[in-house]
N, C-alpha and C positions, 0 to 999 in steps of 0.2 A: 613365315615361324609360327608357330602353333603359339596362340593364345594360351595360358595357364589361366584356372581357377583361384588363383590365389595370386596374391601380388606382394613385393617387398616393397621396401622403402624406397628402393631408386624411382623403381614404377610407379610408386603412389607420388612421388615428389614430383616426375616429368609428369607426368596426369593432370596431377592438380596445379602445375607450377610454383610449388613449396620447396623450401629447402630440405636436404633429406633428414636432419635432426627434426626438424617438426613434421615432416611423413611418419617417423616412428612415434611421435607422440599422438597422432590422429590412428593410427594401426593401435595404438595400444588402448585407446578411448575406446574406438570402435569393437574392439576383441572382449572390453570390457561390457559394452552392452549386450553383443552375442553371447559372453559368459552366463549374464543374469537373465537370460532369457531360455537357458539352457542348453545353448550348442555349444559343441566342440569348435577349438581352434587353437591355429599353432601360433605360438608366440613370433611375431618380427614380421607378420604376414598376414593378408586381410585378406577376405571374402570379395572377389569382381564385382561380383552382382550384389553386393552388400553396401559395397562402396560407391558402388554407381545410383545406388539407390536413393544413399544417402545425400551425395552432391549433386545429382542431376534430374532426380526425379522433380517434375512440377507439381505441385498441389494441384489435384484435381478441382475443378471449377463446383461449387455448390450447387446443385438441382435442386429449383423451388417446385415443392411438392403442391402446393393450393395452385401456380401456376398451369399445371398439368404438362410441365415440361419433363 
């Protein structure tokens, strides 16, 4: 099965382990963030890469410039 760039509420719910109604709330919030940054979106869908970045990307370790690392 081909993985699409956009995810619907059912797939978001399954991926995050949340209810479908809560998935819709998350999609709405993520799309508001995208809209405020000037990106286009489709209501009821969210960009897979954006969702994965927001939920699964770990913060990068801060490099100590004084230590030369």
